[in-house]
N, CA, C and O atoms as CSV, one atom per row, in Angstrom:
chain,resi,resn,atom,element,x,y,z
A,1,MET,N,N,3.190,-8.932,22.079
A,1,MET,CA,C,2.922,-9.727,20.907
A,1,MET,C,C,4.097,-9.585,19.946
A,1,MET,O,O,4.473,-8.470,19.584
A,2,ALA,N,N,4.669,-10.690,19.538
A,2,ALA,CA,C,5.830,-10.683,18.653
A,2,ALA,C,C,5.390,-10.592,17.200
A,2,ALA,O,O,4.313,-11.049,16.819
A,3,LEU,N,N,6.260,-9.989,16.409
A,3,LEU,CA,C,6.005,-9.946,14.965
A,3,LEU,C,C,6.120,-11.344,14.387
A,3,LEU,O,O,6.851,-12.181,14.916
A,4,PRO,N,N,5.401,-11.599,13.303
A,4,PRO,CA,C,5.563,-12.895,12.637
A,4,PRO,C,C,7.003,-13.038,12.131
A,4,PRO,O,O,7.700,-12.044,11.927
A,5,SER,N,N,7.432,-14.273,11.936
A,5,SER,CA,C,8.789,-14.485,11.450
A,5,SER,C,C,8.910,-13.996,10.011
A,5,SER,O,O,7.927,-13.903,9.275
A,6,LEU,N,N,10.140,-13.690,9.641
A,6,LEU,CA,C,10.378,-13.210,8.286
A,6,LEU,C,C,10.170,-14.330,7.281
A,6,LEU,O,O,10.531,-15.479,7.538
A,7,PRO,N,N,9.590,-13.996,6.137
A,7,PRO,CA,C,9.452,-15.015,5.102
A,7,PRO,C,C,10.813,-15.324,4.478
A,7,PRO,O,O,11.755,-14.543,4.612
A,8,SER,N,N,10.907,-16.451,3.806
A,8,SER,CA,C,12.122,-16.756,3.053
A,8,SER,C,C,12.197,-15.800,1.861
A,8,SER,O,O,11.229,-15.107,1.552
A,9,ARG,N,N,13.342,-15.770,1.203
A,9,ARG,CA,C,13.495,-14.905,0.034
A,9,ARG,C,C,12.447,-15.259,-1.022
A,9,ARG,O,O,11.822,-14.373,-1.605
A,10,ARG,N,N,12.263,-16.537,-1.261
A,10,ARG,CA,C,11.302,-16.980,-2.278
A,10,ARG,C,C,9.876,-16.567,-1.902
A,10,ARG,O,O,9.117,-16.090,-2.747
A,11,GLU,N,N,9.521,-16.754,-0.632
A,11,GLU,CA,C,8.196,-16.337,-0.169
A,11,GLU,C,C,8.019,-14.825,-0.308
A,11,GLU,O,O,6.967,-14.352,-0.736
A,12,ALA,N,N,9.063,-14.072,0.058
A,12,ALA,CA,C,9.002,-12.616,-0.039
A,12,ALA,C,C,8.818,-12.183,-1.492
A,12,ALA,O,O,8.045,-11.266,-1.771
A,13,GLU,N,N,9.513,-12.826,-2.409
A,13,GLU,CA,C,9.363,-12.517,-3.843
A,13,GLU,C,C,7.930,-12.792,-4.301
A,13,GLU,O,O,7.334,-11.988,-5.018
A,14,THR,N,N,7.384,-13.933,-3.881
A,14,THR,CA,C,6.021,-14.303,-4.278
A,14,THR,C,C,5.002,-13.320,-3.713
A,14,THR,O,O,4.093,-12.884,-4.419
A,15,ILE,N,N,5.158,-12.976,-2.441
A,15,ILE,CA,C,4.225,-12.044,-1.795
A,15,ILE,C,C,4.277,-10.676,-2.465
A,15,ILE,O,O,3.237,-10.078,-2.743
A,16,THR,N,N,5.495,-10.175,-2.726
A,16,THR,CA,C,5.607,-8.845,-3.322
A,16,THR,C,C,5.049,-8.816,-4.744
A,16,THR,O,O,4.480,-7.810,-5.167
A,17,THR,N,N,5.206,-9.900,-5.471
A,17,THR,CA,C,4.636,-9.956,-6.822
A,17,THR,C,C,3.112,-9.927,-6.753
A,17,THR,O,O,2.466,-9.196,-7.504
A,18,ALA,N,N,2.541,-10.719,-5.855
A,18,ALA,CA,C,1.081,-10.742,-5.707
A,18,ALA,C,C,0.555,-9.379,-5.268
A,18,ALA,O,O,-0.440,-8.888,-5.802
A,19,LEU,N,N,1.225,-8.772,-4.293
A,19,LEU,CA,C,0.794,-7.449,-3.839
A,19,LEU,C,C,0.945,-6.421,-4.953
A,19,LEU,O,O,0.136,-5.500,-5.065
A,20,GLY,N,N,1.967,-6.574,-5.767
A,20,GLY,CA,C,2.169,-5.664,-6.888
A,20,GLY,C,C,1.006,-5.684,-7.856
A,20,GLY,O,O,0.536,-4.632,-8.290
A,21,TRP,N,N,0.538,-6.875,-8.199
A,21,TRP,CA,C,-0.611,-6.979,-9.095
A,21,TRP,C,C,-1.871,-6.416,-8.441
A,21,TRP,O,O,-2.637,-5.695,-9.081
A,22,ALA,N,N,-2.083,-6.739,-7.183
A,22,ALA,CA,C,-3.286,-6.273,-6.492
A,22,ALA,C,C,-3.320,-4.748,-6.387
A,22,ALA,O,O,-4.369,-4.133,-6.577
A,23,THR,N,N,-2.184,-4.146,-6.087
A,23,THR,CA,C,-2.186,-2.699,-5.907
A,23,THR,C,C,-2.183,-1.952,-7.234
A,23,THR,O,O,-2.483,-0.758,-7.267
A,24,LEU,N,N,-1.850,-2.630,-8.323
A,24,LEU,CA,C,-2.029,-1.990,-9.628
A,24,LEU,C,C,-3.515,-1.721,-9.871
A,24,LEU,O,O,-3.882,-0.707,-10.465
A,25,ALA,N,N,-4.354,-2.627,-9.413
A,25,ALA,CA,C,-5.800,-2.420,-9.542
A,25,ALA,C,C,-6.228,-1.198,-8.727
A,25,ALA,O,O,-7.028,-0.388,-9.194
A,26,LEU,N,N,-5.698,-1.068,-7.518
A,26,LEU,CA,C,-6.005,0.099,-6.697
A,26,LEU,C,C,-5.507,1.371,-7.373
A,26,LEU,O,O,-6.206,2.385,-7.379
A,27,ALA,N,N,-4.312,1.325,-7.940
A,27,ALA,CA,C,-3.763,2.497,-8.631
A,27,ALA,C,C,-4.665,2.911,-9.785
A,27,ALA,O,O,-4.867,4.103,-10.018
A,28,ALA,N,N,-5.209,1.939,-10.505
A,28,ALA,CA,C,-6.108,2.259,-11.619
A,28,ALA,C,C,-7.332,3.017,-11.117
A,28,ALA,O,O,-7.770,3.978,-11.748
A,29,VAL,N,N,-7.883,2.590,-9.985
A,29,VAL,CA,C,-9.044,3.280,-9.415
A,29,VAL,C,C,-8.644,4.667,-8.930
A,29,VAL,O,O,-9.377,5.633,-9.141
A,30,GLU,N,N,-7.489,4.773,-8.283
A,30,GLU,CA,C,-7.023,6.082,-7.799
A,30,GLU,C,C,-6.857,7.062,-8.958
A,30,GLU,O,O,-7.153,8.249,-8.822
A,31,LEU,N,N,-6.383,6.563,-10.091
A,31,LEU,CA,C,-6.172,7.433,-11.248
A,31,LEU,C,C,-7.466,7.725,-12.005
A,31,LEU,O,O,-7.680,8.849,-12.459
A,32,ALA,N,N,-8.327,6.722,-12.143
A,32,ALA,CA,C,-9.525,6.878,-12.967
A,32,ALA,C,C,-10.709,7.490,-12.219
A,32,ALA,O,O,-11.492,8.236,-12.806
A,33,ALA,N,N,-10.841,7.183,-10.943
A,33,ALA,CA,C,-12.028,7.637,-10.195
A,33,ALA,C,C,-11.669,8.039,-8.769
A,33,ALA,O,O,-12.177,7.455,-7.811
A,34,PRO,N,N,-10.797,9.030,-8.625
A,34,PRO,CA,C,-10.395,9.403,-7.260
A,34,PRO,C,C,-11.555,9.919,-6.414
A,34,PRO,O,O,-11.588,9.684,-5.207
A,35,GLY,N,N,-12.501,10.614,-7.027
A,35,GLY,CA,C,-13.644,11.134,-6.265
A,35,GLY,C,C,-14.512,10.021,-5.715
A,35,GLY,O,O,-14.920,10.060,-4.554
A,36,ALA,N,N,-14.793,9.034,-6.541
A,36,ALA,CA,C,-15.627,7.910,-6.092
A,36,ALA,C,C,-14.922,7.124,-4.995
A,36,ALA,O,O,-15.550,6.708,-4.022
A,37,LEU,N,N,-13.625,6.924,-5.151
A,37,LEU,CA,C,-12.863,6.206,-4.130
A,37,LEU,C,C,-12.881,6.983,-2.815
A,37,LEU,O,O,-13.104,6.404,-1.751
A,38,ALA,N,N,-12.647,8.281,-2.888
A,38,ALA,CA,C,-12.657,9.116,-1.679
A,38,ALA,C,C,-14.027,9.077,-0.991
A,38,ALA,O,O,-14.117,8.916,0.226
A,39,ARG,N,N,-15.079,9.226,-1.783
A,39,ARG,CA,C,-16.434,9.216,-1.199
A,39,ARG,C,C,-16.773,7.863,-0.579
A,39,ARG,O,O,-17.528,7.798,0.391
A,40,SER,N,N,-16.220,6.782,-1.133
A,40,SER,CA,C,-16.542,5.451,-0.608
A,40,SER,C,C,-16.087,5.270,0.840
A,40,SER,O,O,-16.654,4.461,1.575
A,41,VAL,N,N,-15.064,6.024,1.247
A,41,VAL,CA,C,-14.595,5.943,2.637
A,41,VAL,C,C,-14.950,7.194,3.433
A,41,VAL,O,O,-14.556,7.332,4.592
A,42,GLY,N,N,-15.696,8.105,2.806
A,42,GLY,CA,C,-16.144,9.290,3.523
A,42,GLY,C,C,-15.212,10.475,3.438
A,42,GLY,O,O,-15.319,11.398,4.245
A,43,LEU,N,N,-14.301,10.477,2.482
A,43,LEU,CA,C,-13.425,11.633,2.265
A,43,LEU,C,C,-14.034,12.461,1.140
A,43,LEU,O,O,-13.839,12.154,-0.036
A,44,GLU,N,N,-14.753,13.481,1.489
A,44,GLU,CA,C,-15.495,14.264,0.493
A,44,GLU,C,C,-14.650,15.349,-0.165
A,44,GLU,O,O,-14.898,15.704,-1.318
A,45,ARG,N,N,-13.667,15.878,0.537
A,45,ARG,CA,C,-12.926,17.027,0.022
A,45,ARG,C,C,-11.505,16.649,-0.381
A,45,ARG,O,O,-10.929,15.678,0.109
A,46,ASN,N,N,-10.970,17.446,-1.282
A,46,ASN,CA,C,-9.564,17.339,-1.697
A,46,ASN,C,C,-9.157,15.920,-2.086
A,46,ASN,O,O,-8.136,15.418,-1.617
A,47,HIS,N,N,-9.931,15.286,-2.921
A,47,HIS,CA,C,-9.637,13.911,-3.313
A,47,HIS,C,C,-8.640,13.805,-4.459
A,47,HIS,O,O,-8.214,12.702,-4.802
A,48,GLN,N,N,-8.259,14.930,-5.058
A,48,GLN,CA,C,-7.337,14.879,-6.197
A,48,GLN,C,C,-5.965,14.333,-5.809
A,48,GLN,O,O,-5.237,13.847,-6.674
A,49,PHE,N,N,-5.597,14.400,-4.533
A,49,PHE,CA,C,-4.318,13.850,-4.094
A,49,PHE,C,C,-4.249,12.343,-4.357
A,49,PHE,O,O,-3.160,11.777,-4.449
A,50,LEU,N,N,-5.418,11.695,-4.480
A,50,LEU,CA,C,-5.429,10.249,-4.751
A,50,LEU,C,C,-4.793,9.930,-6.098
A,50,LEU,O,O,-4.231,8.848,-6.272
A,51,LYS,N,N,-4.873,10.849,-7.045
A,51,LYS,CA,C,-4.206,10.627,-8.329
A,51,LYS,C,C,-2.691,10.528,-8.117
A,51,LYS,O,O,-2.024,9.698,-8.735
A,52,GLY,N,N,-2.166,11.366,-7.255
A,52,GLY,CA,C,-0.736,11.304,-6.932
A,52,GLY,C,C,-0.360,9.978,-6.290
A,52,GLY,O,O,0.692,9.411,-6.583
A,53,LEU,N,N,-1.229,9.489,-5.410
A,53,LEU,CA,C,-0.979,8.191,-4.792
A,53,LEU,C,C,-1.029,7.081,-5.841
A,53,LEU,O,O,-0.282,6.107,-5.752
A,54,GLY,N,N,-1.903,7.224,-6.829
A,54,GLY,CA,C,-1.975,6.243,-7.916
A,54,GLY,C,C,-0.708,6.233,-8.756
A,54,GLY,O,O,-0.212,5.171,-9.134
A,55,VAL,N,N,-0.191,7.413,-9.044
A,55,VAL,CA,C,1.070,7.502,-9.798
A,55,VAL,C,C,2.200,6.849,-9.006
A,55,VAL,O,O,3.030,6.137,-9.571
A,56,ARG,N,N,2.228,7.094,-7.697
A,56,ARG,CA,C,3.248,6.469,-6.857
A,56,ARG,C,C,3.134,4.954,-6.898
A,56,ARG,O,O,4.141,4.253,-6.994
A,57,GLU,N,N,1.903,4.446,-6.824
A,57,GLU,CA,C,1.687,2.994,-6.880
A,57,GLU,C,C,2.241,2.415,-8.189
A,57,GLU,O,O,2.919,1.388,-8.183
A,58,VAL,N,N,1.949,3.075,-9.290
A,58,VAL,CA,C,2.430,2.597,-10.586
A,58,VAL,C,C,3.955,2.608,-10.617
A,58,VAL,O,O,4.572,1.673,-11.126
A,59,GLY,N,N,4.559,3.648,-10.080
A,59,GLY,CA,C,6.027,3.737,-10.059
A,59,GLY,C,C,6.683,2.636,-9.242
A,59,GLY,O,O,7.660,2.032,-9.686
A,60,THR,N,N,6.164,2.372,-8.068
A,60,THR,CA,C,6.769,1.305,-7.261
A,60,THR,C,C,6.501,-0.060,-7.873
A,60,THR,O,O,7.328,-0.964,-7.757
A,61,ARG,N,N,5.356,-0.218,-8.522
A,61,ARG,CA,C,5.069,-1.483,-9.207
A,61,ARG,C,C,6.060,-1.716,-10.335
A,61,ARG,O,O,6.554,-2.830,-10.516
A,62,ALA,N,N,6.349,-0.668,-11.092
A,62,ALA,CA,C,7.315,-0.796,-12.180
A,62,ALA,C,C,8.661,-1.237,-11.619
A,62,ALA,O,O,9.339,-2.078,-12.210
A,63,GLY,N,N,9.045,-0.675,-10.490
A,63,GLY,CA,C,10.298,-1.075,-9.858
A,63,GLY,C,C,10.281,-2.519,-9.385
A,63,GLY,O,O,11.277,-3.230,-9.513
A,64,LEU,N,N,9.164,-2.950,-8.846
A,64,LEU,CA,C,9.054,-4.333,-8.381
A,64,LEU,C,C,9.122,-5.321,-9.533
A,64,LEU,O,O,9.753,-6.372,-9.421
A,65,PHE,N,N,8.476,-4.985,-10.634
A,65,PHE,CA,C,8.414,-5.910,-11.760
A,65,PHE,C,C,9.649,-5.820,-12.657
A,65,PHE,O,O,10.018,-6.797,-13.308
A,66,GLY,N,N,10.280,-4.659,-12.688
A,66,GLY,CA,C,11.319,-4.442,-13.676
A,66,GLY,C,C,12.744,-4.706,-13.240
A,66,GLY,O,O,13.523,-5.257,-14.018
A,67,TRP,N,N,13.112,-4.335,-12.034
A,67,TRP,CA,C,14.509,-4.371,-11.634
A,67,TRP,C,C,14.696,-5.271,-10.428
A,67,TRP,O,O,14.478,-4.857,-9.289
A,68,ARG,N,N,15.089,-6.468,-10.678
A,68,ARG,CA,C,15.236,-7.468,-9.616
A,68,ARG,C,C,16.206,-7.009,-8.523
A,68,ARG,O,O,15.944,-7.214,-7.337
A,69,ARG,N,N,17.314,-6.394,-8.913
A,69,ARG,CA,C,18.305,-5.937,-7.925
A,69,ARG,C,C,17.763,-4.801,-7.061
A,69,ARG,O,O,18.181,-4.636,-5.915
A,70,ALA,N,N,16.842,-4.025,-7.604
A,70,ALA,CA,C,16.284,-2.895,-6.854
A,70,ALA,C,C,15.054,-3.281,-6.037
A,70,ALA,O,O,14.463,-2.434,-5.367
A,71,ARG,N,N,14.674,-4.536,-6.088
A,71,ARG,CA,C,13.440,-4.969,-5.433
A,71,ARG,C,C,13.389,-4.584,-3.945
A,71,ARG,O,O,12.367,-4.050,-3.514
A,72,PRO,N,N,14.431,-4.824,-3.141
A,72,PRO,CA,C,14.335,-4.411,-1.722
A,72,PRO,C,C,14.090,-2.904,-1.571
A,72,PRO,O,O,13.301,-2.487,-0.724
A,73,LEU,N,N,14.753,-2.105,-2.376
A,73,LEU,CA,C,14.549,-0.658,-2.316
A,73,LEU,C,C,13.109,-0.302,-2.690
A,73,LEU,O,O,12.499,0.561,-2.059
A,74,MET,N,N,12.577,-0.952,-3.693
A,74,MET,CA,C,11.194,-0.682,-4.116
A,74,MET,C,C,10.199,-1.105,-3.045
A,74,MET,O,O,9.164,-0.463,-2.868
A,75,ILE,N,N,10.506,-2.176,-2.335
A,75,ILE,CA,C,9.582,-2.600,-1.272
A,75,ILE,C,C,9.627,-1.614,-0.122
A,75,ILE,O,O,8.592,-1.311,0.473
A,76,TRP,N,N,10.822,-1.101,0.206
A,76,TRP,CA,C,10.876,-0.059,1.238
A,76,TRP,C,C,10.133,1.191,0.758
A,76,TRP,O,O,9.521,1.891,1.565
A,77,ALA,N,N,10.180,1.473,-0.531
A,77,ALA,CA,C,9.396,2.596,-1.082
A,77,ALA,C,C,7.908,2.315,-0.919
A,77,ALA,O,O,7.129,3.232,-0.659
A,78,ARG,N,N,7.508,1.059,-1.068
A,78,ARG,CA,C,6.108,0.677,-0.834
A,78,ARG,C,C,5.720,0.943,0.619
A,78,ARG,O,O,4.621,1.427,0.891
A,79,VAL,N,N,6.620,0.627,1.553
A,79,VAL,CA,C,6.342,0.864,2.972
A,79,VAL,C,C,6.095,2.357,3.202
A,79,VAL,O,O,5.161,2.737,3.907
A,80,ALA,N,N,6.936,3.192,2.604
A,80,ALA,CA,C,6.739,4.644,2.726
A,80,ALA,C,C,5.399,5.045,2.111
A,80,ALA,O,O,4.685,5.884,2.660
A,81,GLY,N,N,5.063,4.448,0.977
A,81,GLY,CA,C,3.776,4.720,0.348
A,81,GLY,C,C,2.607,4.245,1.191
A,81,GLY,O,O,1.567,4.901,1.256
A,82,ASP,N,N,2.785,3.099,1.835
A,82,ASP,CA,C,1.744,2.601,2.740
A,82,ASP,C,C,1.495,3.608,3.863
A,82,ASP,O,O,0.351,3.842,4.253
A,83,ALA,N,N,2.563,4.193,4.374
A,83,ALA,CA,C,2.420,5.209,5.425
A,83,ALA,C,C,1.629,6.404,4.901
A,83,ALA,O,O,0.806,6.974,5.617
A,84,MET,N,N,1.884,6.779,3.644
A,84,MET,CA,C,1.123,7.872,3.033
A,84,MET,C,C,-0.357,7.491,2.912
A,84,MET,O,O,-1.238,8.310,3.175
A,85,ASP,N,N,-0.618,6.256,2.517
A,85,ASP,CA,C,-2.001,5.798,2.385
A,85,ASP,C,C,-2.718,5.814,3.734
A,85,ASP,O,O,-3.871,6.234,3.825
A,86,LEU,N,N,-2.033,5.356,4.777
A,86,LEU,CA,C,-2.630,5.366,6.116
A,86,LEU,C,C,-2.916,6.798,6.566
A,86,LEU,O,O,-3.960,7.070,7.159
A,87,ALA,N,N,-1.987,7.709,6.283
A,87,ALA,CA,C,-2.198,9.118,6.642
A,87,ALA,C,C,-3.377,9.706,5.863
A,87,ALA,O,O,-4.141,10.510,6.396
A,88,ALA,N,N,-3.518,9.300,4.599
A,88,ALA,CA,C,-4.635,9.796,3.783
A,88,ALA,C,C,-5.975,9.285,4.304
A,88,ALA,O,O,-6.983,9.988,4.230
A,89,LEU,N,N,-5.983,8.069,4.827
A,89,LEU,CA,C,-7.217,7.481,5.348
A,89,LEU,C,C,-7.566,7.968,6.758
A,89,LEU,O,O,-8.729,7.909,7.158
A,90,ALA,N,N,-6.594,8.439,7.496
A,90,ALA,CA,C,-6.813,8.813,8.896
A,90,ALA,C,C,-7.985,9.777,9.100
A,90,ALA,O,O,-8.770,9.563,10.024
A,91,PRO,N,N,-8.144,10.830,8.287
A,91,PRO,CA,C,-9.282,11.734,8.516
A,91,PRO,C,C,-10.638,11.038,8.375
A,91,PRO,O,O,-11.623,11.483,8.964
A,92,ALA,N,N,-10.698,9.969,7.612
A,92,ALA,CA,C,-11.966,9.257,7.420
A,92,ALA,C,C,-12.368,8.445,8.652
A,92,ALA,O,O,-13.491,7.944,8.718
A,93,LEU,N,N,-11.484,8.311,9.609
A,93,LEU,CA,C,-11.782,7.545,10.818
A,93,LEU,C,C,-12.542,8.369,11.856
A,93,LEU,O,O,-12.864,7.876,12.938
A,94,SER,N,N,-12.819,9.597,11.525
A,94,SER,CA,C,-13.532,10.502,12.420
A,94,SER,C,C,-14.908,9.951,12.799
A,94,SER,O,O,-15.586,9.331,11.979
A,95,ARG,N,N,-15.306,10.180,14.031
A,95,ARG,CA,C,-16.626,9.728,14.506
A,95,ARG,C,C,-17.767,10.362,13.712
A,95,ARG,O,O,-18.860,9.802,13.637
A,96,SER,N,N,-17.520,11.503,13.134
A,96,SER,CA,C,-18.574,12.188,12.381
A,96,SER,C,C,-18.736,11.650,10.958
A,96,SER,O,O,-19.652,12.064,10.248
A,97,ASN,N,N,-17.875,10.750,10.537
A,97,ASN,CA,C,-17.938,10.189,9.188
A,97,ASN,C,C,-18.992,9.078,9.128
A,97,ASN,O,O,-18.857,8.071,9.823
A,98,PRO,N,N,-20.037,9.242,8.313
A,98,PRO,CA,C,-21.047,8.181,8.210
A,98,PRO,C,C,-20.504,6.916,7.530
A,98,PRO,O,O,-21.121,5.856,7.632
A,99,ARG,N,N,-19.379,7.010,6.852
A,99,ARG,CA,C,-18.755,5.868,6.176
A,99,ARG,C,C,-17.583,5.329,7.009
A,99,ARG,O,O,-16.680,4.684,6.476
A,100,ARG,N,N,-17.610,5.595,8.293
A,100,ARG,CA,C,-16.499,5.246,9.180
A,100,ARG,C,C,-16.170,3.756,9.161
A,100,ARG,O,O,-14.993,3.395,9.174
A,101,ARG,N,N,-17.160,2.894,9.131
A,101,ARG,CA,C,-16.901,1.438,9.112
A,101,ARG,C,C,-16.123,1.036,7.865
A,101,ARG,O,O,-15.193,0.233,7.934
A,102,VAL,N,N,-16.504,1.593,6.742
A,102,VAL,CA,C,-15.798,1.310,5.490
A,102,VAL,C,C,-14.365,1.837,5.584
A,102,VAL,O,O,-13.417,1.183,5.150
A,103,ALA,N,N,-14.231,3.025,6.158
A,103,ALA,CA,C,-12.900,3.614,6.317
A,103,ALA,C,C,-12.021,2.747,7.226
A,103,ALA,O,O,-10.840,2.546,6.943
A,104,PHE,N,N,-12.600,2.236,8.317
A,104,PHE,CA,C,-11.841,1.351,9.208
A,104,PHE,C,C,-11.418,0.076,8.479
A,104,PHE,O,O,-10.298,-0.400,8.662
A,105,ALA,N,N,-12.302,-0.474,7.659
A,105,ALA,CA,C,-11.957,-1.676,6.893
A,105,ALA,C,C,-10.815,-1.382,5.928
A,105,ALA,O,O,-9.887,-2.180,5.801
A,106,ALA,N,N,-10.881,-0.244,5.251
A,106,ALA,CA,C,-9.807,0.142,4.332
A,106,ALA,C,C,-8.497,0.355,5.091
A,106,ALA,O,O,-7.431,-0.069,4.643
A,107,PHE,N,N,-8.593,1.017,6.245
A,107,PHE,CA,C,-7.405,1.278,7.065
A,107,PHE,C,C,-6.782,-0.048,7.521
A,107,PHE,O,O,-5.562,-0.210,7.477
A,108,ALA,N,N,-7.612,-0.984,7.955
A,108,ALA,CA,C,-7.110,-2.289,8.405
A,108,ALA,C,C,-6.450,-3.039,7.246
A,108,ALA,O,O,-5.412,-3.675,7.428
A,109,ALA,N,N,-7.049,-2.964,6.064
A,109,ALA,CA,C,-6.463,-3.638,4.898
A,109,ALA,C,C,-5.099,-3.048,4.568
A,109,ALA,O,O,-4.148,-3.783,4.304
A,110,VAL,N,N,-5.003,-1.723,4.582
A,110,VAL,CA,C,-3.715,-1.074,4.286
A,110,VAL,C,C,-2.698,-1.408,5.377
A,110,VAL,O,O,-1.526,-1.636,5.078
A,111,ALA,N,N,-3.130,-1.438,6.627
A,111,ALA,CA,C,-2.215,-1.799,7.718
A,111,ALA,C,C,-1.703,-3.231,7.546
A,111,ALA,O,O,-0.527,-3.497,7.794
A,112,GLY,N,N,-2.565,-4.148,7.129
A,112,GLY,CA,C,-2.139,-5.526,6.873
A,112,GLY,C,C,-1.133,-5.613,5.740
A,112,GLY,O,O,-0.143,-6.337,5.834
A,113,VAL,N,N,-1.388,-4.875,4.672
A,113,VAL,CA,C,-0.447,-4.839,3.547
A,113,VAL,C,C,0.883,-4.228,3.996
A,113,VAL,O,O,1.953,-4.674,3.581
A,114,THR,N,N,0.801,-3.211,4.842
A,114,THR,CA,C,2.023,-2.581,5.360
A,114,THR,C,C,2.860,-3.603,6.128
A,114,THR,O,O,4.076,-3.668,5.950
A,115,LEU,N,N,2.218,-4.393,6.972
A,115,LEU,CA,C,2.941,-5.422,7.719
A,115,LEU,C,C,3.615,-6.399,6.763
A,115,LEU,O,O,4.787,-6.731,6.945
A,116,LEU,N,N,2.893,-6.861,5.750
A,116,LEU,CA,C,3.490,-7.764,4.759
A,116,LEU,C,C,4.663,-7.102,4.043
A,116,LEU,O,O,5.703,-7.727,3.837
A,117,ASP,N,N,4.494,-5.845,3.666
A,117,ASP,CA,C,5.588,-5.133,2.992
A,117,ASP,C,C,6.819,-5.013,3.879
A,117,ASP,O,O,7.940,-5.214,3.412
A,118,VAL,N,N,6.624,-4.690,5.149
A,118,VAL,CA,C,7.759,-4.573,6.079
A,118,VAL,C,C,8.470,-5.923,6.225
A,118,VAL,O,O,9.698,-5.990,6.171
A,119,LEU,N,N,7.699,-6.985,6.407
A,119,LEU,CA,C,8.309,-8.318,6.555
A,119,LEU,C,C,9.083,-8.714,5.301
A,119,LEU,O,O,10.197,-9.229,5.393
A,120,CYS,N,N,8.500,-8.476,4.143
A,120,CYS,CA,C,9.178,-8.829,2.891
A,120,CYS,C,C,10.410,-7.957,2.666
A,120,CYS,O,O,11.452,-8.456,2.241
A,121,ALA,N,N,10.301,-6.673,2.946
A,121,ALA,CA,C,11.449,-5.780,2.790
A,121,ALA,C,C,12.588,-6.207,3.712
A,121,ALA,O,O,13.749,-6.226,3.303
A,122,ARG,N,N,12.260,-6.546,4.941
A,122,ARG,CA,C,13.295,-6.995,5.877
A,122,ARG,C,C,13.923,-8.307,5.400
A,122,ARG,O,O,15.139,-8.481,5.488
A,123,ALA,N,N,13.105,-9.220,4.901
A,123,ALA,CA,C,13.633,-10.510,4.429
A,123,ALA,C,C,14.564,-10.310,3.241
A,123,ALA,O,O,15.641,-10.904,3.188
A,124,LEU,N,N,14.158,-9.484,2.295
A,124,LEU,CA,C,14.987,-9.282,1.110
A,124,LEU,C,C,16.226,-8.450,1.407
A,124,LEU,O,O,17.276,-8.659,0.799
A,125,THR,N,N,16.113,-7.515,2.334
A,125,THR,CA,C,17.278,-6.745,2.748
A,125,THR,C,C,18.269,-7.620,3.482
A,125,THR,O,O,19.477,-7.514,3.273
A,126,ARG,N,N,17.751,-8.498,4.356
A,126,ARG,CA,C,18.592,-9.435,5.102
A,126,ARG,C,C,19.386,-10.321,4.157
A,126,ARG,O,O,20.575,-10.558,4.368
A,127,ASP,N,N,18.722,-10.813,3.111
A,127,ASP,CA,C,19.369,-11.721,2.175
A,127,ASP,C,C,20.410,-11.043,1.301
A,127,ASP,O,O,21.263,-11.724,0.733
A,128,ARG,N,N,20.366,-9.726,1.176
A,128,ARG,CA,C,21.350,-9.022,0.348
A,128,ARG,C,C,22.656,-8.800,1.098
A,128,ARG,O,O,23.685,-8.548,0.472
A,129,ARG,N,N,22.637,-8.888,2.421
A,129,ARG,CA,C,23.850,-8.604,3.207
A,129,ARG,C,C,24.855,-9.715,3.079
A,129,ARG,O,O,25.932,-9.645,3.672
């Protein structure tokens, strides 16, 4: 199965802006209610790390919105952050987790966002060369 084609620069800019706004909402939840967010996917222990993920989200968002020249770098930072999010969700995929379906849905959503971030980062990096 081949990867989807790269978006144009304009499409990549639009996608990254939309994702930036959407993930600011997630960052707010990570910062304000990390325990509730963790419990919603079945992660009962050590949920304070979600605050760190929220701070990271805010930082990459600031880079996306603030510095046009740094946008490709910020999107690659988002990809790294997406990998952190997937790693954080991985323990919730356990068969013993009663919230496993919710965790799988969250994991799939993050994986989809990761794919979009990779495509946009590649498109914007390509255009800078």
